[in-house]
N, C-alpha and C positions, 0 to 999 in steps of 0.2 A: 549416571545419568550428569549428575551434578560436577563431576570432572572434564565432560567433552565441552558442557558450557562455559566453565571457567573462562573469565576474561583475560583478554592478551594486550599486552602495551602493543599500541600502533606505532610500529618502527618508522623512521620516515624512508626509506629504500623500499616501504611495501605500496602497491598499487592496487586502486580499485578493483574488484573483482576478482584480485589473488585469492585462490583457496588456501583456508589455515588448517582446517581440520574436515574430516569428513569419515562416516560410519553407516556400515548399513545398518537398516532399521526394516520394520515391519509395520504395515498400515493396516489396520483392521477395516474388516468389510469390504475390501478391495479384492480385485481378481489373483488365483496362483498364481498365474503368471507375471504379476506386477511385482517390481523390484523397487526398493526408497533407500533413500540414502540422507540422513541430516548432515548438513555442514557447516563449517563456520567459516565465514570469510570477511575479505575485507572492505567497507562502504565509505562515506564519509557522512558526516551530518548538516546541518542548516548552515553551520559555516565555513564546511569545506572540510572540517578536521577528521582524519581519517580513526574510523572506529571498526570494531569486530562486530561484526552483525552473522544472523545464522537461520538457518530454514532448511525445507526438504525438498528434494528433486524424488520425480516420482515417473516410473515408462515400464509399457509391458514391453517387454523383448524387446530390450534394448541396442542391444547390436545387430546391425546389419549389412548387407551388402550395399545395399543402393543407396549409400551417403546418408549424409547428416539428416536427423527427421526435426520436424520444425518444435521448438520450443514454445509453448505459453506460460509465458510467467503472468499466476494468478494471483491477486492480493486478495483476500478477503474483506469485510465489511470490521467494525471496531468489534474489537474480543474482551477490552481490558487495559488496564494500565501496569496491571505486575502477576505477580503471583506465579502459576500454572495456566495462565489464558493464553500460552504462547500457540500459535498454529500446530507449528513443532510438537509439541508434547500431546495439543490434544487429536493429531492424527494418529499418534501411537496409542491414545487411549480410545477411541474410537466415538469421543464427543465432538468430531468436527463433521458439520455436514459436506459430502461428498459429492452432488449433483454437479457442480462446475468443475470439478477433478476428472471425475468419470465420463462427462459427457466430453473433457478436453481428451481424456485417454482413448477415449472408443475411437474417438479421429485417428490413433494413431501418433499421437502426438506425448512428445516429454513434457510432463506439468511440474512446474518451479513456482514454491510457494513460499514466501517471504513472511518472517515471522514481526516485522517491521524493527523502527530505529527502538532497542534498549528492551524488548523484548527476548524470551529464551536467554542472551547472556545473564550471567546471573550477576547480579548487584548493581548494572548500570541503570535500571530503572527509575523513574516508571518511564513507561511508552511515552512518545512524544506526537499524542495526540491530535490530529489537524493541522499536526506541519506537512507540509506539502511539497518542498524541497526534498527533506530528507527520504519521505516516502519514496518521490521519485529516485532517488540515487539510490535504494535498497533493492528496487524493482532493477534497475540498470543492473547494477553489479551483480544481483543473482544471476540476470542473464548470462555476465561474462563468467561467472564462480560454475555455471551449467556447463557453457562452453569446455571447460576446464578438467571436468569430473573424468579421472581416468576410466572409470567403468563405462562411460559414452562412447569413449575417444570413437572416430567412423573417420577414414578420409575426407577431408576438410570439414573437419566438426567445427573449424571459430568459422562457418559460412553458413551454418545453421540459420534459416530465417524463423524472426521472433515474431511473437504477436504477446500484445500484453490483455489484461483483462482485471477488471477491481470491478468492487462496489462498496459503495456508501462510502467511509474514509477509506476504505481502499481504493474506489473508483476516482477518488481525490487525488491520490498517489499515482495511479495508470495516467489519469490526465495530465499529470506536474511531470513523466517522466519522458510523455510524449511531446510535450513539451522543451525537455530541457536536449531530449536525444543527441539534436547536432550538437552541442555545446560539449555533451558532459560524455558521451558514448557514439561517437559518430562512425567506430568499425563493427558497430553491432547492425546486423540486416533487420532492423525492425520493419515489419510490412502492415502494421498496423493496430487499434487500439478500441477496445468496448469498455465502457465504463456505462456503471448504472446508479444510479441515486446518488449522483456526484455532489459531494459538499462543497458548492463552490468558493460561498463565503461564511468562513468560522464566525466572521462578527455577527452576520443575520444569523446563523444557526443559533450561537447562546444567545442572542435577544429572544429568538423565536422562543426557546427551552427554557430562558430564567425563570420560569415559571411553568408547575404541572407536571406532570408525572413524566416527563425525561429531563427533569430540572438535572439531575446528577450527569448530564452529558455537557450542561453550560460549565458545571464543578469541573469534569473533566476535562474539558478543552482550556480552562485556563490552568489546571495540571502541568498537561500537555507540553502546552506552547510556552509556560513559562519552564520547564526544562529544556525545549529545544531552545530558547534565547538566554539560558543560564547566565551569560553576562551580563544580562540586565535585573535591576530591580524590581521586578514582575509582582512579587509576592507580596510588596509594603500593602498592598488594597485589602490583605487581609487581617480579619483582627485576631486577635492573638490565641482565642476558638479557634478560628478558624485554621491559624497556621498549624494546630493541633493534629484536627482531624483530617488535616491531608495527607500527613505523614503516614495515618493507616490508609486514607482514600487511595493512597498512590499503588499500595499492594492489591488491588481486588480487583477482581471481573468485572465485566461490564454487569452483568445478572446482580452480582450482591451490591454495586456501585446503585443501581436504579433500586433497588428494595431499600438500602440504608441511607441514603442522601436521597429525599423528597424536597427537603427547605429549599425555599426559594435560593439562585445563587447568592442575592443580599445579603441574605441570614448570616452570611460568612464572611462579610465585606465591611470595611471602614465607612462605605459610601455604598446608597442603590443605583449607581450607574459605575460600574467598575470598568468598563468598559470603555469610557468617557475619559480615565485617566491619560496624559499625555502619553505616556509610556510605552501604555498600551494601544493607545490608537495607531504611535508608530507600528507596532506587531502586527497590529489589525491589518494595516495597511499594506506593508509586507508581504502580509500570506494573503493579500485577496487578489483576485484574478486582474486589475487595472492592469501591470504592467509584464503580464505573463505574454512568453514569445508563442509563436504561433507554428503548430504541427506542422512537421512537412511530409505525413501520413494519414491513411484514411482513419477518419473517427468514428467510430458507431456508440451513439448514447440512448440510453432508456430508462424508462421511470415507470413508476407505480402510480395510479389518476388519485389513489386513495392514501397516501405514503402520508402517515402521520409524523415522522420521523424527520425524515429529509423533503421539504414541501418539492415538490411538482414543480416550481416556480425557478428554483434552483437549475434543474436541469433543462428547462426549454429555453432559460438565459444563455444558458452556455452554449445550445443547439443555434440558439441567434447570433451572439456573438462569432463563433465560428464560421458560420455561412456568410458573414458580413467580411469576415479576414480572408473568405475564399478558400478554406477548409473544405476538403471532399468529407461529409459530415452525415451522417444518416441519424433519422429519429426514431423511437418504438414506444410506444404506452402500453401499459398494461393494466387491466380493470379491475385493480385487487390493491395490496395494500405493501407494506416496503419489505416484509419478511416474505410473502408470497412471491413477490414477483422475483426475488431474490432465486430462489427455486424453480419458479413456471419458465424463467424466462432463459434458459440455460440452453433447452437447444436451439433458440432461435440465435442467441448470441454464436455459439459454439459457427453456426451456419456461415452469421455474418466472417469471423473471422477466418475461416475456409475461405472463403471469398476472396478475403483479403490476400492469403496466402497464396493464391490463384493466379495473382497480379504478378507482371514482374516488377522487379523493385524500383524504388522512386528516385532517380538522381546518385550520384555519385557518391561511394563510399570514401570514407579516408580514415586512418588511422588517428590516435589519438594524440593533439600536440600539431595535428596539421590545420593549417587557418582555412574558414571556409571561405571560397573562392564565388 
């Protein structure tokens, strides 16, 4: 497994979505007819530089005579900054929740699960937690790579309709992918997006969690965004002790982070308000939703009313913003917490995605490099 996930040099003639490696694998707790492949493909980071990325493609009875199957790209919630917490590795071990994946497979769709930037691929970490553009790129390029997977080739495989689905930080990636679609991957036949508990504003999230039981998420946000913007001196806000501990923290899963790093964020910083540092304000402005593009496909947003991890106000504000922009957007609330919402919403979310797939495509498609008319 280590050899499969070894990093590759990003050559200038590579294209985002190009397959680099594929290997058949098995997923625990899925049906006997399910086939799966782990893949390494080309994507790009927050600055547009080419990177290797990894993921898993899962399908029931993938060869059909009825044309290309729909592809659902599903991005899970935050798993951690490094180590063995990549979804592709958890799927093999049987520790990845399967509610969403199974619900999509039951519809007869091919499911593609990205690991996220710097997870899975050996030695590139830490994961760029809360970096929206990179998350969107990785999802869209996984859809491209799934089209190209030889084992799934059917007539007109490149015309397979696509839906995107994500939860929490995965929901942030899905929304970003919807907004980037026309600019970054206009040739993809994207039909709609579902996103739950969306982290719309990372600055607000870390302020919400800089103290309390979820304070490790603020530390993880500092680590992830400083990796995404590694060309900027973002870690200068940390104390010597802080610089030391993040070298350990950036290798950990979310569960271990939350257990080991319960101190307030300022405990590791030179100042009590590191997010008011001028360079951090610049990054958080870039990562905020104020300059985001408008999705051209329908969007379904959902959230738990008792969500103590991502406050419901985040999602409701995004719903309002999209309505004001004229986006075809729907909203659903679940009277439960963050984690139960993720599982309990799966049947209804799949119904919404199926409704999107049943609609005719929106607008003309174009090939990469063509100008938008």
